[in-house]
Structure formats: structure tokens, C-alpha cells
C-alpha positions as CSV (number, residue, x, y, z in Angstrom):
1,X,182.8,93.1,114.4
2,X,184.4,94.7,117.5
3,X,183.1,96.2,120.6
4,X,184.3,99.7,121.2
5,X,185.8,100.8,124.5
6,X,185.4,104.2,126.1
7,X,188.9,105.1,124.8
8,X,188.1,104.0,121.3
9,X,185.0,106.2,121.3
10,X,186.8,109.2,122.7
11,X,189.5,108.8,120.0
12,X,186.8,108.6,117.3
13,X,185.1,111.8,118.5
14,X,188.4,113.7,118.6
15,X,189.3,112.4,115.2
16,X,186.0,113.5,113.9
17,X,186.6,117.0,115.1
18,X,189.6,117.3,112.8
19,X,187.8,115.7,109.8
20,X,184.6,117.6,110.4
21,X,186.0,120.8,108.7
22,X,184.5,123.2,111.2
23,X,181.1,121.5,111.2
24,X,179.6,118.1,111.7
25,X,177.9,118.9,115.0
26,X,178.9,119.8,118.5
27,X,182.0,118.2,120.0
28,X,180.8,118.7,123.6
29,X,177.4,117.3,122.8
30,X,178.9,114.4,120.9
31,X,181.1,113.5,123.9
32,X,178.2,113.9,126.4
33,X,176.1,111.6,124.2
34,X,178.7,108.9,124.3
35,X,179.3,109.2,128.1
36,X,175.6,109.1,128.8
37,X,175.1,106.0,126.7
38,X,178.0,104.3,128.4
39,X,176.7,105.2,131.8
40,X,173.4,103.7,130.8
41,X,175.1,100.4,130.0
42,X,174.8,100.6,126.2
43,X,177.2,98.7,124.0
44,X,178.8,100.2,120.9
45,X,179.7,97.8,118.1
46,X,181.6,98.5,114.9
47,X,181.2,96.2,111.8
48,X,182.8,96.3,108.4
49,X,180.5,96.5,105.3
50,X,182.1,93.2,104.3
51,X,180.4,91.5,107.3
52,X,176.9,92.3,106.0
53,X,174.9,89.6,104.3
54,X,173.7,90.6,100.8
55,X,170.1,91.0,101.8
56,X,170.7,92.8,105.1
57,X,170.3,96.6,105.2
58,X,171.9,99.5,106.8
59,X,170.9,103.2,106.6
60,X,172.4,106.6,107.5
61,X,171.0,108.6,110.3
62,X,172.1,112.2,111.2
63,X,170.8,115.6,112.2
64,X,169.9,118.5,109.8
65,X,170.0,122.1,111.0
66,X,172.1,125.2,111.3
67,X,175.1,125.2,113.6
68,X,174.3,128.8,114.6
69,X,173.3,129.2,118.2
70,X,169.5,129.3,118.6
71,X,168.0,132.7,119.5
72,X,166.1,133.2,122.7
73,X,163.0,133.8,120.6
74,X,163.4,130.4,119.0
75,X,163.9,128.7,122.4
76,X,160.7,130.3,123.8
77,X,158.7,129.4,120.7
78,X,159.3,125.6,121.1
79,X,159.5,125.5,124.9
80,X,155.8,124.4,125.4
81,X,155.9,121.6,122.8
82,X,156.0,117.9,124.0
83,X,159.3,116.1,123.7
84,X,159.9,112.4,122.7
85,X,162.1,110.2,125.0
86,X,164.6,109.1,122.4
87,X,166.9,111.1,120.2
88,X,165.4,112.2,116.9
89,X,168.0,110.4,114.9
90,X,167.1,107.0,116.4
91,X,163.4,107.8,116.0
92,X,164.0,108.6,112.3
93,X,165.9,105.4,111.8
94,X,163.1,103.3,113.4
95,X,160.6,105.1,111.2
96,X,162.5,104.2,108.0
97,X,162.9,100.6,109.1
98,X,159.2,100.3,109.8
99,X,158.3,101.9,106.5
100,X,160.6,99.6,104.5
101,X,159.9,96.4,106.5
102,X,163.5,95.3,106.0
103,X,166.1,93.8,108.4
104,X,168.4,96.6,109.4
105,X,171.6,95.5,111.0
106,X,173.6,98.7,111.2
107,X,173.5,102.5,111.1
108,X,175.7,104.5,108.8
109,X,177.2,107.8,109.8
110,X,175.7,110.5,107.7
111,X,179.1,112.3,107.8
112,X,182.3,112.4,109.7
113,X,181.8,115.0,112.4
114,X,181.8,114.9,116.2
115,X,178.1,115.4,116.5
116,X,176.6,113.5,113.6
117,X,179.0,110.5,113.8
118,X,178.1,110.1,117.4
119,X,174.4,110.5,116.6
120,X,174.5,107.5,114.3
121,X,176.6,105.5,116.8
122,X,174.3,106.3,119.7
123,X,171.2,105.4,117.6
124,X,172.8,102.0,116.9
125,X,173.6,101.4,120.6
126,X,170.0,102.4,121.6
127,X,168.5,100.1,118.9
128,X,170.8,97.3,119.7
129,X,172.6,97.0,116.3
130,X,176.1,97.9,115.0
131,X,177.6,101.0,113.5
132,X,179.0,100.4,110.1
133,X,182.7,101.3,109.7
134,X,181.7,103.7,106.9
135,X,180.0,107.0,106.2
136,X,178.4,108.8,103.3
137,X,181.0,111.6,102.9
138,X,184.4,111.0,104.5
139,X,184.2,114.4,106.1
140,X,181.3,116.7,107.1
141,X,179.3,118.5,104.4
142,X,176.5,121.0,104.4
143,X,173.9,119.4,102.1
144,X,172.2,116.0,101.9
145,X,173.3,115.8,98.2
146,X,176.9,115.4,99.3
147,X,176.4,111.7,99.6
148,X,178.8,109.1,98.2
149,X,175.9,106.8,97.2
150,X,174.5,109.6,94.9
151,X,178.0,110.0,93.5
152,X,178.0,106.3,92.8
153,X,174.6,106.6,90.9
154,X,172.4,105.2,93.6
155,X,169.2,106.6,95.2
156,X,169.1,107.7,98.8
157,X,165.4,107.5,99.3
158,X,163.0,106.5,100.8
159,X,163.9,108.8,103.7
160,X,162.4,109.4,107.1
161,X,162.5,112.5,109.4
162,X,161.7,112.9,113.0
163,X,161.8,115.9,115.3
164,X,162.4,115.9,119.0
165,X,158.7,117.0,119.4
166,X,157.3,113.8,117.9
167,X,156.7,115.0,114.3
168,X,157.3,112.2,111.7
169,X,157.8,112.5,108.0
170,X,158.3,109.9,105.2
171,X,159.7,110.9,101.8
172,X,158.6,107.9,99.7
173,X,159.4,109.6,96.4
174,X,161.0,112.9,95.4
175,X,161.1,114.7,92.0
176,X,164.9,115.3,92.3
177,X,167.6,114.4,94.7
178,X,167.9,118.1,95.8
179,X,164.3,117.9,97.0
180,X,165.2,115.8,100.0
181,X,167.4,118.7,101.2
182,X,164.6,121.2,100.5
183,X,162.0,119.3,102.5
184,X,164.2,118.4,105.6
185,X,165.9,121.8,105.7
186,X,162.5,123.5,105.8
187,X,161.4,121.1,108.5
188,X,164.6,121.9,110.5
189,X,164.0,125.6,110.3
190,X,160.6,125.2,112.1
191,X,161.9,122.6,114.6
192,X,165.4,123.8,115.6
193,X,166.7,120.7,113.7
194,X,165.4,117.4,112.6
195,X,166.7,113.8,112.7
196,X,167.0,112.1,109.3
197,X,167.4,108.6,108.1
198,X,168.1,107.9,104.5
199,X,170.4,105.9,102.1
200,X,168.9,102.5,102.9
201,X,171.5,100.2,101.4
202,X,171.7,96.4,101.0
203,X,174.8,94.6,102.0
204,X,175.5,93.6,98.4
205,X,175.8,97.4,97.6
206,X,177.5,98.5,100.8
207,X,180.4,96.1,100.1
208,X,181.1,97.7,96.7
209,X,183.9,100.1,96.4
210,X,182.8,103.7,95.9
211,X,179.3,103.4,97.2
212,X,180.2,104.4,100.8
213,X,183.4,105.8,102.2
214,X,184.5,102.6,103.8
215,X,186.8,102.5,106.9
216,X,186.1,106.1,107.8
217,X,185.2,105.5,111.4
218,X,188.4,103.6,112.0
219,X,190.3,106.4,110.2
220,X,188.8,109.0,112.5
221,X,189.9,106.7,115.4
222,X,193.5,106.6,114.1
223,X,193.6,110.4,113.9
224,X,192.1,110.9,117.4
225,X,194.5,108.3,118.8
226,X,197.5,110.0,117.2
227,X,196.4,113.4,118.8
228,X,196.0,111.8,122.2
229,X,199.3,110.0,122.2
230,X,201.2,113.0,121.0
231,X,199.8,115.1,123.9
232,X,200.6,112.3,126.3
233,X,204.2,112.1,125.1
234,X,204.7,115.9,124.7
235,X,205.1,115.7,120.9
236,X,203.6,118.1,118.4
237,X,199.9,117.0,118.3
238,X,199.2,118.9,115.0
239,X,201.9,117.1,113.2
240,X,200.7,113.8,114.6
241,X,197.2,114.5,113.3
242,X,198.7,115.4,109.9
243,X,200.8,112.2,109.8
244,X,197.8,110.0,110.7
245,X,195.4,111.8,108.3
246,X,197.9,112.3,105.5
247,X,197.4,116.0,105.7
248,X,199.2,119.3,105.1
249,X,199.9,122.6,107.0
250,X,198.2,125.2,104.9
251,X,198.7,128.5,106.8
252,X,199.5,129.9,110.2
253,X,198.5,133.3,111.7
254,X,196.1,135.3,113.8
255,X,192.3,135.6,113.2
256,X,191.7,139.3,112.3
257,X,188.1,139.3,111.1
258,X,185.1,137.0,110.7
259,X,181.4,137.3,110.1
260,X,178.5,134.8,110.0
261,X,174.7,134.6,109.8
262,X,172.0,132.0,110.1
263,X,170.7,131.8,106.5
264,X,168.2,129.3,105.2
265,X,168.9,126.9,108.0
266,X,172.7,127.1,107.5
267,X,175.5,128.9,109.3
268,X,177.1,131.0,106.5
269,X,180.2,133.1,106.8
270,X,183.9,133.5,106.4
271,X,187.0,134.0,108.5
272,X,190.2,135.9,107.7
273,X,193.7,135.1,109.1
274,X,196.7,137.4,109.0
275,X,199.9,135.3,108.5
276,X,202.8,134.9,110.9
277,X,206.1,133.2,110.8
278,X,206.9,132.1,107.2
279,X,203.4,133.3,106.2
280,X,204.1,136.8,107.4
281,X,202.5,139.4,105.1
282,X,200.0,136.9,103.6
283,X,196.2,136.8,104.2
284,X,194.2,133.5,104.3
285,X,190.5,133.5,104.0
286,X,188.0,130.6,104.5
287,X,184.3,130.6,103.4
288,X,181.9,128.2,105.1
289,X,178.4,126.9,104.9
290,X,178.2,125.0,108.2
291,X,181.5,123.4,107.0
292,X,184.6,125.0,105.6
293,X,184.3,124.8,101.8
294,X,186.7,127.2,100.0
295,X,189.9,129.0,100.9
296,X,192.0,131.8,99.3
297,X,195.6,132.9,99.9
298,X,196.3,136.5,99.0
299,X,193.1,136.7,97.0
300,X,193.8,133.5,94.9
301,X,191.9,130.3,95.3
302,X,193.7,127.8,97.5
303,X,192.3,124.5,98.8
304,X,188.6,123.9,98.0
305,X,186.0,121.3,98.7
306,X,185.7,118.3,98.5
307,X,189.1,118.4,100.1
308,X,189.2,119.2,103.8
309,X,190.0,122.5,105.4
310,X,190.2,122.7,109.3
311,X,191.4,125.4,111.6
312,X,193.1,124.4,114.9
313,X,194.2,126.3,117.9
314,X,198.0,126.8,117.7
315,X,198.7,126.2,121.4
316,X,196.5,123.2,122.1
317,X,196.2,121.7,118.6
318,X,192.4,121.3,119.1
319,X,190.1,121.8,116.2
320,X,188.0,124.9,116.0
321,X,184.3,124.6,115.2
322,X,182.4,127.3,113.3
323,X,181.6,129.9,114.5
324,X,183.7,129.6,117.7
325,X,186.4,132.1,116.6
326,X,188.0,134.9,118.5
327,X,189.8,137.9,117.1
328,X,193.5,137.7,117.8
329,X,193.3,133.9,118.2
330,X,196.4,132.1,116.9
331,X,195.5,129.4,114.5
332,X,197.0,126.9,112.1
333,X,195.0,125.8,109.1
334,X,195.4,122.2,108.0
335,X,194.0,120.2,105.1
336,X,193.4,116.7,104.0
337,X,192.7,114.9,100.7
338,X,189.0,114.1,100.1
339,X,187.8,110.5,99.7
340,X,188.3,109.2,96.1
341,X,184.5,108.9,95.8
342,X,184.4,112.7,95.2
343,X,187.1,112.9,92.5
344,X,184.9,111.8,89.7
345,X,182.8,114.0,87.3
346,X,179.6,113.2,89.2
347,X,181.3,113.6,92.6
348,X,182.6,117.0,91.7
349,X,179.3,118.0,90.3
350,X,177.8,117.3,93.8
351,X,180.7,118.5,95.9
352,X,183.1,120.7,93.9
353,X,183.5,124.4,94.5
354,X,181.2,125.3,91.6
355,X,178.4,123.5,93.4
356,X,178.5,126.3,96.0
357,X,178.8,129.2,93.5
358,X,182.6,129.6,93.5
359,X,183.9,130.0,89.9
360,X,187.0,127.8,90.1
361,X,187.9,124.2,89.1
362,X,188.8,121.7,91.8
363,X,192.5,121.2,92.1
364,X,193.5,118.4,94.5
365,X,195.3,119.5,97.6
366,X,198.3,117.3,96.7
367,X,198.9,119.4,93.6
368,X,198.3,122.7,95.5
369,X,201.1,121.7,97.9
């Protein structure tokens, strides 16, 4: 177990912005959450799953909701409701722990993203426990069913939900795994988001290969550190990120068109890029559901989920979150291989392109390149 410094934490959040595939929560809010917690004297600890005792428990905690900006009507609708003092993710985690009456020693990041990874880490710091060096996806993903524990054949319930207004929900049993998404997404739509805690997992299972994406927080830290050091030494920060994350340059050009809408509690849309340089004359398109899922080059399928697709600003190398696009903006599209957890029949059933209605098989990014 190690105690994380401010620099460690900043590198993690930056790394998460590249691995969050356009989603995973707000970068600015994630950074603010970390800074506020450090200013309050809270301590962030990171532990390996191998450090857990067999009968100790950890659980994932994260936020569910659309990444679309809230409307003024929505803001006014909830303005008069009471607010709880702690973050909804920490409240959900405490609720699950109380329901199960187990010893919880760590939180698990529900995904790798600048908002949701910091939500789990902040919850751990507030509760006084560690953050596990693992998450349930290895990137950010739109649905609760994109969970490595499910891909490994485990259950992710019971689950708890808590809103910032003090509402509490326990899902002790569900008819199908997709029902957890249905329940919490519906709650998020009437609450401008909800904190969730699920995937309660004993140490004996957390240590097993393939149940969680192990080492993912440290991996995000390595990516963020590579970006920071490249900027400080005036090297190419995008190439540094690709080297650290074992990624690929997929496309380069200017954003020519995009559209999005808030649909069913998700940000759904696409973005189109007109090629420049060696990509002159080509068109690249990305479709997203909160996170980037599928891409096309000149009308033919390119990289798809579960592999990672991320847009970065050409000049600064910083990751672009959905839907923070600008027409005419120069961008480079990069990609990374998914965690091995997803490259199984059950993993692809949960997180392959056909899961989201795209009629194409998954082809690993390594083969596409």
C-alpha cells in the first residue's frame, strides 16, 4: 500500500482523461474534488488486490448520469430540494456496506475516467480506507453491464444508490443484470445523476486474474506522468502518451461536423473529422454514447469498442471530452487496446460493437493497424 502525493493524483487524473474515451466524468470537477480533499487534510492510499485478505471486501462506487449539460429547467426543478453533506458516491458506498454488514477495506473505481475514478478515490479518502489499484472496465464505458466481474461470470449485486438529495435505494435482487442499469438510469434521470455502489467482492476473488482490471490506476498514473514530463521537456506529449499506453495514432484532421442529444440519460451523438496531412482526402467519424464506441474511416468500420478511441487537441495534446467540440478544431485521434478481460466471448457480448447496435465484428486495434 502506498500513500499518494498531490503529483501522483494529478498524474492519475490526467491519465484518466486519455483512457476515458471522451467520457468518464468531468476533468475539471475531478481535479477540484482532489484538491478540495487534499486541502481538507484527507489522505489517499492505493493498495493492490493482492494485499486484501480473503474475507475482506471492496466495492465499486461511481456516478451514473448523462454527460450532457443540465438544462436551466432541470436546475430550477431541483433547486429547492435538500442536499446531503457528503458526495453521493460515498453515501452509496456506506449504504451498501451497512446493508451487507461486511468489512470493506477499499473502494474500486467503477471505470477509468477523470470524474468517476476520482469519485471512488475521494470516497475512500472520506471513509478512511484505501482505493484498490483496479477498476471494473479498464476505460470508461456507458452502461453498468460493462463490468469485468460480469465478464468473469460473477454477480455485481447487491447494489446501492444514493442521490445528492438524500434518496437511498438498495437493489437486493434483480431479474437480469441489465435491470441494474434500468433502475439506476431511471433514478439518475429524475435526480440529475445518482451515486452507485456495486460489485461487492471478497479478497479471494479480487486477487483472481480476469475478475477486475488490475493495476489500472497505476497505468493511468504512468500515462499522465508521461504526458506531464513530455510537456516539461518540450517533447511530443501525444507520442509520450501513446508510448506509455501502448497506443496508436488513428487519424488527424479538423472537426467539420458534430451533433449530440441527451437521450434516455445518456449523451448520444457523433463527430466527423476531415483529414489533413497524410490523411488528406479521408473522413473519420466517431459515434459515442457518453463514451466513444465506434469509428469509421471513409465509411468503413475502423476501431471499435471495447478498444479505446480518444480525441486530443493537436496543439496541446490534451484529451477532448464529449461534447466539448468546436468546428474547425484541429484534432488527432488516438486509440489503445482494451483490457484482456473484454476479449472473450462473454466480454464481447457485453462490450463489443454489436452490443450497441453496430453490425460489425470486433477486430482488435493491433490488427487494424
